[in-house]
C-alpha positions as CSV (number, residue, x, y, z in Angstrom):
1,M,1.4,11.4,15.7
2,S,2.5,10.2,12.3
3,A,6.0,9.9,11.0
4,S,7.1,12.5,8.5
5,R,6.6,11.6,4.9
6,V,9.8,10.6,3.2
7,S,10.5,11.1,-0.5
8,R,12.4,8.4,-2.3
9,K,14.9,8.8,-5.2
10,R,14.4,7.1,-8.5
11,A,15.5,3.5,-8.5
12,R,19.0,2.5,-9.5
13,T,21.3,0.5,-7.2
14,A,20.8,-3.0,-5.9
15,S,22.2,-5.9,-3.8
16,E,24.6,-8.8,-3.8
17,H,24.0,-12.3,-2.5
18,L,22.8,-12.7,1.1
19,E,22.1,-16.1,2.4
20,D,21.9,-19.5,0.6
21,D,19.0,-20.6,2.8
22,Q,16.1,-21.7,0.7
23,P,12.5,-20.7,1.7
24,Q,10.5,-23.5,3.3
25,N,7.1,-24.2,1.9
26,V,4.3,-23.6,4.3
27,D,0.6,-24.0,4.1
28,D,-1.4,-21.0,2.8
29,G,-2.8,-19.0,5.7
30,E,-6.5,-18.2,5.9
31,I,-7.6,-14.8,4.8
32,K,-7.5,-12.7,7.9
33,G,-10.7,-11.1,9.3
34,K,-13.8,-10.3,7.4
35,L,-14.3,-8.1,4.4
36,A,-17.4,-6.6,6.0
37,G,-15.5,-3.7,7.4
38,D,-17.0,-3.9,10.8
39,E,-15.2,-1.9,13.5
40,P,-15.4,-2.4,17.2
41,Q,-17.5,0.1,19.0
42,D,-16.3,1.7,22.3
43,V,-19.9,2.5,23.2
44,E,-23.0,0.4,22.7
45,V,-24.6,1.7,19.5
46,E,-28.1,1.1,20.8
47,S,-27.5,3.5,23.6
48,L,-26.7,6.4,21.3
49,P,-29.3,8.6,19.6
50,L,-29.6,8.4,15.8
51,I,-28.1,11.4,14.0
52,R,-28.5,12.4,10.4
53,D,-25.3,12.6,8.4
54,A,-24.5,16.2,7.5
55,D,-23.5,15.4,3.9
56,F,-25.7,12.5,2.9
57,W,-29.2,13.3,4.2
58,L,-30.9,14.2,1.0
59,D,-34.4,15.5,1.2
60,D,-35.5,13.6,-1.9
61,G,-33.5,10.4,-1.0
62,T,-35.4,7.1,-1.5
63,V,-33.7,4.9,1.1
64,I,-32.3,5.3,4.6
65,L,-29.1,3.5,5.5
66,V,-28.2,3.1,9.2
67,A,-24.6,2.5,10.1
68,G,-23.7,2.7,13.8
69,N,-25.8,5.5,15.1
70,V,-25.7,7.5,11.8
71,E,-28.5,7.7,9.2
72,F,-27.9,8.4,5.5
73,R,-30.9,9.2,3.3
74,V,-29.7,8.7,-0.3
75,Y,-30.8,7.6,-3.8
76,G,-31.4,3.8,-3.6
77,G,-31.7,3.4,-7.3
78,I,-28.1,4.5,-7.9
79,L,-26.7,2.0,-5.3
80,A,-29.0,-0.8,-6.4
81,H,-27.8,-0.3,-10.0
82,H,-24.2,-1.0,-9.0
83,S,-24.8,-3.6,-6.2
84,P,-27.1,-6.6,-6.5
85,V,-26.7,-7.2,-2.7
86,L,-27.9,-3.7,-1.8
87,K,-30.7,-4.1,-4.4
88,G,-31.9,-7.2,-2.5
89,L,-31.7,-5.4,0.9
90,F,-33.7,-2.4,-0.4
91,S,-36.4,-4.7,-1.8
92,R,-36.8,-6.5,1.6
93,P,-36.3,-3.8,4.3
94,E,-36.8,-4.7,7.9
95,T,-38.8,-1.4,8.4
96,T,-40.0,1.6,6.4
97,R,-40.3,5.2,7.4
98,L,-42.8,7.8,6.2
99,L,-40.9,11.0,5.3
100,T,-41.6,14.3,3.6
101,F,-40.4,14.7,0.1
102,N,-38.1,17.6,-0.5
103,G,-39.2,19.1,2.8
104,H,-42.9,19.7,1.7
105,D,-45.3,18.7,4.4
106,Q,-48.1,18.0,1.9
107,S,-46.1,15.2,0.2
108,A,-44.6,12.2,1.8
109,M,-42.9,9.0,0.7
110,S,-42.3,5.7,2.3
111,C,-38.5,5.0,2.6
112,P,-37.1,1.6,3.3
113,V,-34.7,1.6,6.3
114,V,-31.7,-0.7,6.0
115,H,-29.4,-1.4,8.9
116,L,-25.8,-2.1,7.9
117,S,-23.0,-3.6,10.0
118,D,-20.3,-1.3,8.5
119,S,-18.8,1.8,10.1
120,P,-20.3,5.2,9.3
121,E,-16.9,6.2,7.9
122,D,-16.9,3.4,5.4
123,I,-20.4,4.0,4.3
124,R,-19.6,7.7,3.8
125,E,-16.6,6.7,1.6
126,L,-18.9,4.5,-0.5
127,L,-21.5,7.3,-0.9
128,R,-18.8,9.7,-1.9
129,A,-17.8,7.4,-4.8
130,Y,-21.4,7.4,-6.2
131,M,-22.9,10.6,-5.0
132,P,-20.2,13.2,-4.7
133,R,-21.3,16.4,-3.1
134,D,-18.4,18.5,-4.5
135,A,-17.8,19.4,-8.1
136,A,-15.4,16.9,-9.5
137,S,-12.9,17.5,-12.2
138,M,-13.0,15.0,-15.1
139,Y,-9.5,15.9,-16.1
140,H,-7.6,16.0,-12.8
141,P,-8.9,13.3,-10.4
142,E,-7.6,13.5,-6.9
143,V,-5.6,10.8,-5.3
144,P,-7.9,8.9,-3.0
145,S,-7.1,8.5,0.7
146,F,-6.1,5.1,2.1
147,D,-9.4,5.1,4.0
148,A,-11.3,5.6,0.8
149,V,-9.4,2.8,-1.0
150,S,-9.7,0.4,2.0
151,A,-13.5,1.0,2.3
152,S,-14.0,0.7,-1.4
153,I,-12.2,-2.7,-1.6
154,R,-13.9,-4.1,1.5
155,L,-17.4,-2.9,0.7
156,G,-17.0,-3.5,-3.0
157,H,-16.3,-7.1,-2.2
158,K,-19.1,-7.4,0.4
159,Y,-21.8,-5.7,-1.7
160,E,-20.5,-7.1,-5.0
161,I,-19.8,-3.7,-6.5
162,V,-17.4,-5.0,-9.0
163,S,-16.3,-1.7,-10.7
164,L,-15.5,-0.1,-7.3
165,Y,-13.5,-3.1,-6.1
166,D,-11.6,-3.4,-9.4
167,Q,-10.7,0.3,-9.7
168,S,-9.5,0.5,-6.1
169,L,-7.4,-2.6,-6.4
170,E,-5.9,-1.3,-9.6
171,F,-4.9,1.9,-7.8
172,L,-3.0,-0.2,-5.1
173,R,-1.4,-2.3,-7.8
174,R,-0.1,0.8,-9.6
175,H,1.4,2.4,-6.4
176,F,2.7,-0.9,-4.9
177,P,3.9,-2.6,-8.0
178,S,5.6,-5.9,-8.7
179,N,7.5,-4.5,-11.7
180,F,10.8,-2.8,-10.9
181,D,10.6,-0.3,-13.7
182,D,7.1,0.8,-12.5
183,F,8.5,1.2,-9.0
184,G,11.2,3.4,-10.3
185,Q,8.7,5.9,-11.7
186,F,7.6,7.1,-8.2
187,D,9.6,9.7,-6.2
188,Q,7.7,8.9,-3.0
189,W,7.2,5.7,-1.0
190,V,3.4,6.0,-0.8
191,P,0.8,7.8,-2.9
192,A,0.7,11.6,-2.7
193,G,-1.1,12.7,0.4
194,W,-0.7,9.5,2.3
195,D,1.3,9.1,5.5
196,M,4.1,6.5,5.5
197,E,2.3,4.5,8.3
198,E,-0.6,3.8,6.0
199,A,1.6,1.2,4.4
200,I,0.7,-0.8,7.5
201,G,-2.9,-0.7,6.3
202,V,-1.9,-1.8,2.8
203,V,-0.1,-4.9,4.3
204,N,-3.2,-5.8,6.3
205,L,-5.5,-5.2,3.3
206,A,-3.3,-7.1,0.9
207,S,-3.2,-10.1,3.3
208,L,-7.0,-9.8,3.9
209,I,-7.9,-10.1,0.2
210,G,-5.1,-12.4,-0.9
211,E,-3.3,-9.8,-3.2
212,H,0.1,-11.1,-2.3
213,L,1.9,-9.1,-5.0
214,L,1.2,-5.9,-3.1
215,L,3.1,-7.1,0.0
216,P,6.8,-6.7,-0.9
217,V,6.6,-3.0,-1.6
218,A,4.2,-2.4,1.3
219,L,6.4,-4.3,3.7
220,L,9.5,-2.5,2.3
221,V,7.9,0.8,3.3
222,C,7.2,-0.6,6.7
223,T,10.9,-1.3,7.3
224,T,11.4,2.5,7.2
225,L,8.9,3.3,10.0
226,G,11.1,2.8,13.1
227,D,9.1,2.3,16.3
228,H,5.8,3.1,14.5
229,I,5.9,-0.4,13.2
230,V,5.0,-1.5,16.7
231,R,2.7,1.3,17.7
232,G,0.8,1.5,14.4
233,Y,-1.3,4.6,13.8
234,E,-4.8,5.9,14.5
235,R,-7.3,6.0,11.6
236,A,-9.8,8.8,11.0
237,N,-12.5,6.7,12.6
238,G,-10.5,6.4,15.8
239,T,-9.6,2.8,15.4
240,Q,-6.0,1.6,15.6
241,E,-4.3,0.1,12.6
242,H,-1.2,-2.1,13.3
243,L,0.5,-5.1,12.0
244,T,0.1,-8.5,13.5
245,I,2.8,-9.7,15.9
246,D,4.1,-12.1,13.2
247,D,4.3,-9.3,10.6
248,Q,6.0,-7.0,13.1
249,A,8.7,-9.6,13.7
250,L,9.0,-10.2,10.0
251,V,9.6,-6.5,9.3
252,I,12.1,-6.1,12.1
253,K,14.2,-9.0,10.8
254,A,13.9,-7.8,7.2
255,R,15.5,-4.4,8.1
256,M,18.8,-6.1,8.8
257,E,18.6,-8.4,5.7
258,I,17.9,-5.4,3.5
259,R,20.8,-3.5,5.0
260,K,23.1,-6.4,4.4
261,A,21.9,-6.5,0.8
262,R,22.4,-2.8,0.5
263,V,26.0,-3.0,1.6
264,A,26.7,-5.8,-0.7
265,A,25.2,-3.9,-3.6
266,L,27.4,-0.8,-3.0
267,F,30.6,-2.7,-2.8
268,S,29.8,-4.8,-5.8
269,T,28.9,-1.7,-7.8
270,L,32.0,0.1,-6.8
271,C,34.3,-2.9,-7.2
272,P,37.7,-1.4,-8.3
273,S,37.9,-3.4,-11.5
274,P,38.0,-1.2,-14.6
275,A,36.4,-2.2,-17.8
276,K,38.4,-4.5,-20.1
277,T,38.6,-1.8,-22.8
278,C,39.6,1.0,-20.4
279,K,42.6,3.0,-21.6
280,T,43.2,4.6,-18.2
281,V,43.2,1.6,-16.0
282,S,45.3,3.0,-13.2
283,D,43.3,6.2,-12.9
284,C,39.9,4.5,-13.0
285,R,41.0,1.8,-10.5
286,S,42.2,4.6,-8.1
287,A,38.9,6.5,-8.5
288,L,36.9,3.4,-7.6
289,R,39.0,2.7,-4.6
290,K,38.6,6.2,-3.3
291,A,34.8,5.9,-3.7
292,V,34.8,2.7,-1.7
293,Y,37.0,4.3,1.0
294,S,34.8,7.3,1.2
295,L,31.6,5.3,1.9
296,H,32.3,5.5,5.6
297,S,31.4,9.2,5.5
298,T,27.8,8.3,4.4
299,I,27.4,5.2,6.5
300,D,24.5,6.7,8.5
301,D,22.7,7.2,5.2
302,W,23.0,3.8,3.7
303,L,22.5,1.9,7.0
304,G,19.7,4.2,8.2
305,D,16.1,3.1,8.8
306,K,14.8,5.5,6.1
307,D,17.3,4.6,3.4
308,D,15.9,3.6,0.1
309,P,17.9,0.4,-0.9
310,F,17.3,1.4,-4.5
311,N,18.9,4.8,-4.3
312,T,21.6,5.5,-6.9
313,Y,25.2,4.8,-5.8
314,Q,26.0,8.4,-6.5
315,E,24.1,9.4,-3.4
316,Y,26.8,7.9,-1.2
317,I,30.0,9.0,-2.8
318,K,31.9,12.2,-2.3
319,G,30.8,14.8,-4.8
320,R,28.2,12.4,-6.2
321,K,30.4,11.7,-9.2
322,L,33.1,9.3,-10.1
323,E,36.1,10.5,-12.0
324,L,36.1,7.7,-14.5
325,C,36.6,7.3,-18.2
326,H,33.4,7.0,-20.3
327,V,33.8,3.3,-20.8
328,C,34.2,2.6,-17.0
329,E,31.3,5.0,-16.2
330,V,29.0,3.0,-18.5
331,M,30.2,-0.2,-16.9
332,V,29.6,1.0,-13.3
333,N,26.1,2.2,-14.2
334,A,25.4,-1.2,-15.8
335,R,26.6,-2.9,-12.6
336,A,24.3,-0.7,-10.5
337,D,21.3,-1.5,-12.7
338,A,22.0,-5.2,-12.5
339,E,22.4,-5.1,-8.7
340,S,19.2,-3.2,-8.3
341,Q,17.3,-5.7,-10.4
342,K,18.9,-8.5,-8.5
343,L,17.8,-7.0,-5.2
344,W,14.3,-6.4,-6.5
345,N,14.0,-10.1,-7.6
346,R,15.1,-11.2,-4.2
347,L,13.0,-8.7,-2.2
348,P,10.4,-11.3,-1.1
349,L,13.2,-13.5,0.2
350,L,14.8,-10.6,2.1
351,L,11.4,-9.8,3.6
352,G,10.9,-13.4,4.6
353,I,7.8,-14.2,2.4
354,Q,7.1,-16.2,-0.7
355,V,5.3,-14.4,-3.5
356,P,4.3,-16.6,-6.4
357,G,4.5,-14.6,-9.6
358,W,7.1,-12.1,-8.4
359,P,9.7,-11.3,-11.1
360,G,12.6,-13.7,-11.0
361,G,10.8,-16.0,-8.5
362,A,8.3,-18.8,-8.7
363,P,5.5,-18.4,-11.3
364,A,2.0,-17.9,-9.9
365,P,-0.2,-21.0,-9.9
366,P,-3.3,-20.9,-12.0
367,E,-6.2,-19.1,-10.2
368,E,-3.8,-18.2,-7.4
369,T,-5.8,-16.2,-4.8
370,G,-4.3,-17.0,-1.5
371,P,-2.2,-14.7,0.6
372,A,1.6,-14.7,0.4
373,Q,3.2,-17.3,2.6
374,R,5.5,-16.3,5.5
375,I,8.8,-18.1,5.6
376,R,9.4,-20.0,8.8
């Protein structure tokens, strides 16, 4: 069962100071796992009969790919054009198979048979990218699933399919941005059609490939998942996706740190200090005090697991509007914007990680490719 998808409001509010503790430098961790995309099998593949894939067994295909117990007959030339690794495998197959061409018994062709260590689901995603069976619209591309993005990045790296890797990584960078203004353009935590739990997969993938700038937003989403952060979720291929124990502990601790920052942001934004040029000081100070006093009525919202720490302050005050003069209203909105930016800049610290290159933080070292460091 997956948690319900949660929409987020446009970014506005932010946080005050939390702790003065400085992050400790730790050694870069090794990239986790392999980019091969191998999945553990519950049943010995050798004991299962080979089956032809329903979508990618083409009667005029020139190469047979075997992943698990699934066979794909496809156009080897297309894949070889994009992948020098596959091109090499096709030129030196372990075996070949004589098959009819387009179903005609009188004609036959010798097809190289190439066994791959990847899961059938991942190979299927790769083939969909280069040999789509459905009519595609050149004007309204669909948002890819997480499984498609994950397979494209891992196999794109493994088989040196540069364009597939780069396009998939750019998609993740766009939806899990490091720029606060870019983040504010989205009304949902995750790409359209994704489940919230798939942010877990983004964390794992970002750690795997060393794309540390993806981690803060992906981990922020994970702080909204409740007990799903421990249980993880089941992917389409039946495997379980979950965070490492260390990352689970990091997310659980980060929930409290972000809540503390959220409280500080609200009180700082609504501080009952009117603007210096305010002409109705008494009225505006009273309005701000009432707003602060009324926060108790929305405490479940701004301390809840699914609260967006970048919600506008209006979300939490009675009537969602302050009775202020124009000068004070402009001042409070400017405070809210400043607090939001401050929280964004400190997001890695609140999450317990170091992210070189994050706005307001340490610059990225030249040729930085290692994963973000966890703070001890």
